[in-house]
Every structure is written in C-alpha cells, then in structure tokens.
N, C-alpha and C positions, 0 to 999 in steps of 0.2 A: 638384813637389807630393808630399808623403809619403803613401803609401798604407798603410792599416791593414786588418785583417780583423776583422769583428765579427759574431758569431753567424751565420756562414755566408756572408757576402758581403764583398767588397772595398769599402772606402769611403775617401774622402779624410779625412785626419787631422782637419781642421776640421769634418767632418760626423759624426765618431764620437761617440756619446752613450750614457751609462749613467745610469740614474735615481739621484737623490739618496737614494732608499730602497733601493738595492742594499746588501745586508749586507756586501759586500766593502768598500765605503766606510764604512759606519756602524760596523762592528765588526772590520774586518780579516779577515773570514771568507772566505778563498779561498786558492788555491795558485798558484804560478807557476814558470816556468823562464826563465832567461836563456840564449839560444842564439846562438852566433856562426856566421856563414857566410863562406866564402871561395870565390873562383871561382864565385860564385852557387850554392854548395851548402852546406847546413847541416852543421856538424861534429858528429859523434856524435849525430845527431838521435834515433835509436832509443833511446839511453841516456837522453836528456833526457825523451822522452815516457814511457818506462817509469817514471822517477822521478816525473814529474808524476802519473801514474796511481796510483802507490803513495801519494803525498802525499794525493791526493784520497780514496782508500779509507780512509786513516787518520783523516780527519775526516768520514767518512760523506757525502762529496760525490760525486754521480754526474755525471761529465762528460757534457755534452750532445752530444758528438761522439766518434766512434770514433778509434782510433789512426790508421787509414788516412785518415780525414777530416782529421785534424790534419796529417799528412804533406803531403797535397795543399794544405792551407791555407798551410803554411809555404812550400812551393814557389811558390805563387802570390804571396805577399808578397815573397819574394826576387826573383822575376821582375820585379815592378813597382818594386823599390827603385831608388834613384838611383845606387847604387854596387855593384861586384862583391863588396865585402867590407863587413860591418857586423854589427850587433847586433839581436837580436829579443827582445821580451818577450812570452811567452805566458802568459796568466792565465785562471783560471777562478774566478768569484765564486759565492757562494751564490745570488745573484739577488735580485730585488725582494721585499720583505716588509714587514710592519708594524713599527713601532718595537718593540724588545724582542728578547730572545735566542732566541725560539722559531724554530728552523730549519724546523720542519714547515710554517710559514706561507709559506715561500719556494717558490713554485711551480716556477720554471724557472731553473737556473743560467745565467749569461752567460759567454761565452768570447771572448777577444780576442787579437790578435797585433799588436804595435806594432813598427815598424822605424824606425831613425833613428840618428844619431850618438850615441855614448856618451861623456859627459864623465867620464873616468876619474879616477884619483887626481891630485891637484894636482901632485905631483912626478913624473909619469910620464916627462916628457922627461929629468929628472934621473936617473930610475931606469934608463932606457936607457943614459945616459952613465956613471953612477957609482953608482947605488943609491938606495933609499928611506930616509927617516928615520922610524923607528918609535918608539912609546912604549907602555909597559904601562899600560892604562887602569884607572881606579878602577872603572868600570862593569863588573860581572861578567856573564858569559854566563848566560842563563836555564838553570837545571839541567835535564838530560835527563829527570828524573822529573817535571818540571813541563810541559815542552814538548820532545818528542823532536826533536833537530836534523835528523833525517832528513826531517821534515815541512818542506818549503820553502814556508812560508806568507807571507801579506801582512804578518804582524806583525814589523816590523823596527825598532820604536822603540828597543829595547835596543841594537841595532847602531848606530843613528843617534846615540844619546847617546855611545857610545864614540868614533865618528868625530868628533863635535863636540869632545870632549876633545882629540883629536889636533890638530884644526884650530886650536883656541885656543892650543895649546902650540907651534904652528909646525911640527908634524910632518905627514907624509904619510898615515900610517895608524896605527890603534890595534891593539894586541894585547890580546885579551880572555882573562881567566882564568876558570875555573869557581869554584864555591863552595868547593872544596877547595884552591884556589890553584894548580891545574895549568893549563897553557896549553891553551886551547880552539882559537882561531883568530884571524884578523884580523877587523876589523869587517865585511868583505865578501869574505873570501878565506881559503883554507887556508894553513897555514904548514908549512915544512920547515926543519930545521936539519941541518948536517953536523958530525959529531963523529968524529974518527979516520977520515975518508974514507967513513964510512957515513952514510946518509940516514935521518933520523928524522922522524916526523910524529905529532901527537896522534891517538889513536883516536877514533872517533865517540862512544864511551862517555864521553869527557871533554868533549863538547859541540861537536865539530867537525862541519861539514856533510860528508856523504859526496859530495864534489865530483867532478864528471865530469873536470875537468882534473887533479885530484888523482889519480884512478885512472889517467889517461894517463901521468902522471909516474912513478907506481909501476910501470906496465908497462914504460916505457922504461928505468927503472933496472935492472929485472931483465934486460932485453935487453942492456944495456950492461955488465952484471956489477958494478953498484954495489950493495952491500948496502943494503937498505931495510927498515925495520920500523916498525910502529906502537907507540909507547911514550909513557906519561905523561911530560910535560916540565914542569920548574919554571922559574921566572924565572932561576935560576942556570944552567940548561942553555942558556938564550938568551944570557946574558952570556958563557958559556964557549965558545959555538959557533965553529967555524972559518968557517962560512958560514950564511946564512939567506936564504930566498927565499919569496915568496908565489905562490900559484897560484889561478886562478879563470877562469871564462868571460870576465868583463869584463877583468881585468888580464892574462890569459894567464899569463905567467911574468915576475916582476920580482925582481931582486936587492935585498937589503937592505944598506945601507951603515952603518947606525947603529941601535942600540936603546938608548933612555934615555941617549943621549950616548956610548955605548960603541961604538967603531968595529969593523967587520967587513970582511973582504976582499970587495969587490963590483966587478965580478962575479968570483966565485971559480971555480976549475977545474971543480968538480962541476956548478955551475949552468951554466957555459958549455957543457959537454958535453951536458947534458940539454936545454938550451934549443935547441941546434942540432938535436938529435934530434927535439924537439917540433915545430920548424918543418918538418922533413922529413916527419913523420907527418901534419901538417895538409895539406901540399902533396900527399902521396901519396893520402890518403883522399878529399880533395875534388876533386882533378883526376881521379881514377879515377871518381868518381861523375858527374863532368861529361863523362866520355868523352874526356878529354885525356891526352896523354902526361905522364909525371912527369919533372920536371927536378931 
C-alpha cells in the first residue's frame, strides 16, 4: 500500500483528499519539487527544500510547515515506501478558497508528499542502451519576463504541449526554444551539449530551470576537468554538437542519439565519464547519510 503525507500526517494513498476548491487544482496556484531517494535517503534534499521555499516566496505563498518539518516528513514517507529507491513529489497549494483569483480568501495552504513509481520517458530503456530521440518543438517556452523559470510551479501545460508534440512525432522528448529562438530546455529536463570537448548548457535567463541535477553535473564537470559554461544555444548548435544529453531528477542523466533525425554519438565519452561520476556521487552521499560504507 502506497503511503502519502498530507498536512502533517501519513495516510494511505486512497485516503488522501484535497478539496475541489483548492486553488492549486482550480488555478495551478502552487509550487512543487520532485525528489529522488536512494538507499532510503533523499538525494540533495536540502537543495530541493531551499528551492521550494524560494519558489513559494516568489508567489507570496507561506509554507504551512518549516524546513525541518518537511525533512522529517520526507524521511517518514521514504521509511514507509515499498522500495529503497524511488521518487517523491512534494507540493504546496494555495489552499481552499472561493472561485476567483483572490488569494487573500485562501485561509490555509495545503502540503503533500507523494511516493511511487515514476513513469519516465517512453524511450528510457532505449536511452540506457543507445540514446533518446529528440525533436525541436513548435511550442515555445514561456518567456522569463512572463513567468520566471526559477519558480517551479504547478503550471506545466506549456511543457505538456511540447511533450505531446514529441509523442505524436514518435520521439522520446521535446526540446523547447524561447521566444528569441534560443534553446531553453527539454519538456521536463535540462539539456547539455558537447562542443570541442567542452560542456555547454543554456543559462536560466534563456528559460531553463535551475535544476538540482544540472548543478550536480556542473560540479562534477569541474572536478573532472571538463570545461563547462552557460551559453545561449541555437538549433544549429544542437545539430552541430558532438554529444547531447538530458538531466533532471526524474530522468537522472540520459544520452541523446538523435535530434530532428540527425544522429549524435550516444553515449559519448563525456557523457559516459560524467554519468559514472554521477552514480558515484549519488552512492557516496546517500550511503553516507544512511550510515553505510561507500562502494
């Protein structure tokens, strides 16, 4: 039986309830984090909770629980999960209020943590074997001056439409451009390319999420002596890349074999090196938190 955490208590998934008048449902008014756990320990939990708090502040939403409360809640859900590794969704909604956009009428935010298997990209098995097939979507990323990508909100329709384009085209994932035609990110992940042995990724100012996994990869690149920088990228940069890969809490790291029908080396040497370091970093941090030896 899947266990969830809702407003301070553990409940069975089938018993977890939120009102139809919750503004998170009615207007997408809320923020969330996707969190992975390994060896029954959440990976980079502090970073996720700090980003959640920043997103909440940005939309004038006061979390009903403290940082430490949420740490304990995550630990409780992981303890009662069915597997030693998995995915969590931690969300904070504006709460119940009357119909309309007046947030002042919402008395109390709601907070939940879900745990369960994550159905990732359709081609994940292929990605592990030989890489994902990507396409550049016609759906553009919402401009940062309209909705800052650092706010990880419930509003994902823009991303869903891009992913639907990819699905209909028989691809695994969509690449989203911003209004200026620069690469922003995948529909649910950050993007890196390799040019001349150097690693490049779009800056947050171009519409990419300030991803936790993205930060880890940039840390590892520095440790491995791989040049890495944030730079605006065009579709031509994608087509001319030596390698391309996606990163994110859900997908972790996945090599890209094809963009708009153009083949890339997958997995390439830079990806292979970083992915091995990524696995070691996960193992080291979560086993250390669990009080186990590192292998």
